[in-house]
C-alpha positions, 0 to 999 in steps of 0.5 A: 555864450559858452559855459564851462566849469561854472556849470556846477557852481551855484554862485559863479557868474557865466563866463566863456571857457577857453577852447581845448585844442585837438592836441590836448584832447586826443587830436580832436578838431578844435571845438569838437565836443568841448563846450556846452553850446556845441553839445546843445546845438539843435541837431535833431537827433531823430531827423532822417539825414536824407530829408531837408529840414525846415529850420530857420536860416539862423539855425541853419547857419548855426549848424553849419558853423558848429559842425564845421568846428567839429569836423575841421581837420579830421577826415575820419570824423568828416566822413562819419558825419556824412554817414556810411552804409554798412552791414550789421551782422548778427549771424551767418544768416542775419546780415542787413544794411544800415545807414550809420552816421555820427551826429553833430554832438560828436557823442551819438551814433545814429543808424537806421534801415532804408526800409524802416521809414522814420524808425531809427536807433542811436547809441552813445559813444560813451557806452562803447568800451573798445573797437576790435579790428577784423574777425575778432568776434564769433559772429564775424569769424562765422562769416570770415569766408564771405567778408575779408577781415579788413572790412570787418570790425566790432564795437564792444559795449560796456557792461553786459550789453552785446557787441555790434558787429559791422562790415563796411563796403571797403577796407578804407571805410572800415578804417575811417570808422575804426580810427574815428570811433577810437578817437571819440572814445579817447575823447570821452575818456579824457573828459574832465568833470565839468565837460562830463557835466556839460554833456549830461546837461545837454543830454537832458536839454535835447530830451526835453526840447521836443520840437527841436528848435533849440529852446524850451518853453515852460511846458517843456521845462515842466516835462524836463523836471519830471524826467530829471526826478524833480517834484517841484511846485509849479509856482516855484518852477515858473519863478525860476523859469522867469528868473532865467529867461533874461531875454523875456522871450518865454523860452530858455536857450543857451546860457539861459538854460544853464542859468536855470540848471544852476538854480536847480542844482545849488549845493547848499550842503557844500556851501555850508561847509565852504562858509564854515571854513571861509573867513569872508564867505566868498573864498577859502584862503590858503590857510582856510583850505589847509584848516579844512584839509587837516580837520575834515579830510585828515590830511597830514603830509605837507598840507600847505603844499597839498592845498596849493596843488588843489588850488592849481588843479581845480580852481577855475578863476585865475584871479583866485589862483593868483591870490592862492585862494579857492572859490566855491566853484573850485571847492566843488570841483575838488570834492567831485574829483577822484581826490574828493572820492571816498576811494583812496587814489593811492590804492588805485595802482598796484600798491601791495607786495606782489612777491608773496606765494600765490596762495597768499592772495585772493584771486578774481575767478570766474565759473563756467566762463564760457556761458553768457546766460543760464546753465541749462540752455544758455549761449556759450561764447569766447566772448565770456572769456574776453569780458572776464579777462578785461574785468581783471579776472585771473582764473577762468574755467573750461568744461572740455568734451569730445567734439566732432572732427577730432576737435575738443569742444567746450560746453556745460555737459548734459545740458542744452547750452551751445558749444564752442571749440576749445581751440577758440577759447585758447586763442582768446586766452592768448590774445586777452590774458594780459591786456588788463593785468600782467599777473598770471592767469589760471586756466581751470580745466574740467576734463571729460575728453578721451585720451586722443582729444586730450592730446589735441588739447595739449597740442593747442595749448602748446602751439597757441600759447607758446612761452605764455604757458608755464610748463616747468617750475621757474628754476627747474628745481622741485620747490617747497612753496608757490612762486609769487604773482610777480615771479609768474607775470605774463604766464598762464597756469593750467589747473587740472588732473596730473599723473603723479606729482611734481616730484615724479615729473621733475625726476622723469619717473613718468616719462615713459608712460603714455597714459595714467589713471587719476581720480575723477573729480569734477562738478557733475560728481559734486552735484550728484552728491549735493542733491540726490532728489533732483533727478530732473537735472541730475547728471551722470556720474562717471567712474571713479577713475579716468585715463589721462594723457601724459601730454596734457598732464605735463602742462599742469605744474603748480595747480594739480587738482586733487580730491579733498578728504579732510584737513588732517589728511591735507596737513599730513599728505598734501603738497603745496601744489595740490588744489581742491575744489569745493561746492559752496555747500561743502565749503560752508559745511567746513566753515561751520565745523572747522573755520580756523582749520580752513584758514590754516589750510588756505595759508599753504594751499589753494582752494577753489569754491564754485556755485552749486549745480542747482543754480541753473539760473547762473545766480551766485553765492556770497563770496565774502563768506569764502574769503573769510576763511582764506579761500583764494579762488572763489569762482562766480558767474560773471555774467550775472549782475547782483550784490555778489558780483558787486562784492567781487568788483569791490574787493578787486577794485583796488591794487590796480584792478590786477585781479590779485589782492593780498590776504591780511597777514593773519590769514597768511601765517603758518601758525594757527591763530585766526578764527573768522567766528571769533576774530577778537581772539587773534593777536592784534585785534583792534575793532574800529568804529565807522561813522557815516553821515549820509548828507545828500544825493545828486541826479539819481537816475529815474528807475520807474518809467511810469508817467510822472513817477519820481524816485523816493530815495533811501540809502542803505549802508551794508558791511560785509566781512566776518560774521560779527561784522555783517550789518546793514543800516539805512536812512529815511526815505525822501519823498519825490526827490531823486534830483537833489535829496538831502538826508543828514542821517548818521549811521554807526558800525563797529568793524571787528576785522577792518582788514577784511571788510567791504562797505557797500552803499545802495540807493533804492526807490522806497515803495511801501507796497512792494519791494524797493527798486534798485537805483545805484550802488558802490562797493569798496574795501574798508581799507580803501576808504578816505575819511572826511567829506567825500563823493561816491560815484554810483554804479548801475546794477551792471557795474557801469558808471551812471555819471553824474549820479552820486552821494555826498557823505562824511566819513569818520573812523575811530578806535572802538574801546572794547572790554576785551582782555 
């Protein structure tokens, strides 16, 4: 029996599901990857395709029928199912043949070496973000003289996992894998909640089905419970097992396993809410659902129409739909959807005013973008730029040095980091700058090159980027303020040193000058100032003046790098297009001494903050501190996961993930008024009370691989914002239950500057003898929170989804009554 939406409903009866057609699901063959029965087919993921198995005739017939359903009508998937020998490439010298095939679940790629005996590897299609054709990675570019581009392709994985570079035996074979993988990726992206859950259930089924016979005995079920973070009394587990074993075969298969899963996942927390609003305990009438939406979710606009839309969208029962009612299944589907998420869907697209001056936005920014690892011996790669840009980053950095053969190179100077060509960085920038966001990209150049190689840099920028490179003011006149992101869509701005000012450039006063001298402002100087005692990593400081080529200088328009002396000096002398860079320590010094002045400065000019040079491990500082004084370009090491990148991802998760977030109005004002240390003093001050009831968790991942270890989860809610708003509270921990822990713990916070706060939910595995283990997190702007009963889909340390792991919470935001006058 095929089981669909009812998998997440605790009281729904088992029923067949309508098959999804290829046309509705990205052109996949009918039946491919759409139902639980197909997912759970005992395909034997570890079996060598060349070895005939010894399964029963019934299983062979079942495999034949189901694989036929999957590959029917699609030549690419048929060929992938049969398998292909391709070369896996790691470098010019590491090129080894591997046998690749698509497994019969249409979700797993299996591969092995012909010489490796039974050893094999697999990866999930859901882990693959994109497929690149041709020589679109450094590794494949390095062997371009050996293999033509039409045989080469790259699988790009989500998160920080390395790419998989492959060379097929022919262009035709490469194309069938490229087309097939893209179709499978599209299929995964188009899955709804119930289909994702079906897949998740069957992933566990396959892990627990040790002998691959398509059924589970009680011992396998016990092992499964431990793998799924469930600590259950053996007698209770056996009782559930027998209740699900309708065939009395002492094994579970197909719908019996689904029934067992249903009993495991009964959502009493949701059922309680459902029954509170249901007149008969069986369904929510249209009026019942309207009451719930008004009273709990605080919906106000045309609530009846909204209720009808939710029934139509999420209710799986046609009978209930005809009655304009919602069952518990539909209620669960709604609460688990994007509309039931804590993140307001109305803030997912670009919703902010993008016509303000550039300095009025926080800009997602990367530090030493070329590095994939640490700052001393790490690998430099154009992949760093591609990954950052695909995450919505809008300001990337290059450190340029003289290279051999007249070609400038990029690396972390005076260290052992590897080197890449500046030209290759510019090519990657041209190809990927606007894949995710149309808004302008700032290329921040730390220039250590000779005048001759600076001219080569300018040549590459002009020839490769063409019209994308912004080389003149937008209207050809000398402006008095920044243009907006909207004005500069699909433009790349160079940030660097410039001979003279914008006025001189526009008037032609530097036209005849071939070179000029400018102050040498770079990170190595700041590092030397920052720490006189660390001679082991102290870098040489260059002279105070550096020669600059006019060709490169002319590429700088709106972002001229200048030395910062004081806020007073900036007010009197600086132009809007002059931008200063600060180490994190210098920025903190100015925050302490003159926070309000810093805010005022950033209302008129851009500021860039970067990590201390002592962070050789590529760690990060807290960006919220810098945002609190209005700093726009807060550059982080994107390659390093952690709370700092969680905050960056959280802030820029709104506004279409376009890399620009409009600063609050009080941080854009030309009048002094906002001091982050005293937010209660600014006009319009209205603190809010945030009340979060942490109700339950669902299917939390196992973090300790130790045999029999089960998560003891707790939830911590962290507030990041102005100093008065920094706060943390946590729930108690639940013993031995990562599968469906229940808390009902309430946490309260006062938010003094809600326009600016970020809220981070962290789940940890409690350990009384050592540091708690990280389980998952989710960070979002306070302004994007939806009130009411909401699910929070947890992310890994790497920022990727760990579906279906989630939290269920109730959120309420109210005005906080204060005695402030």
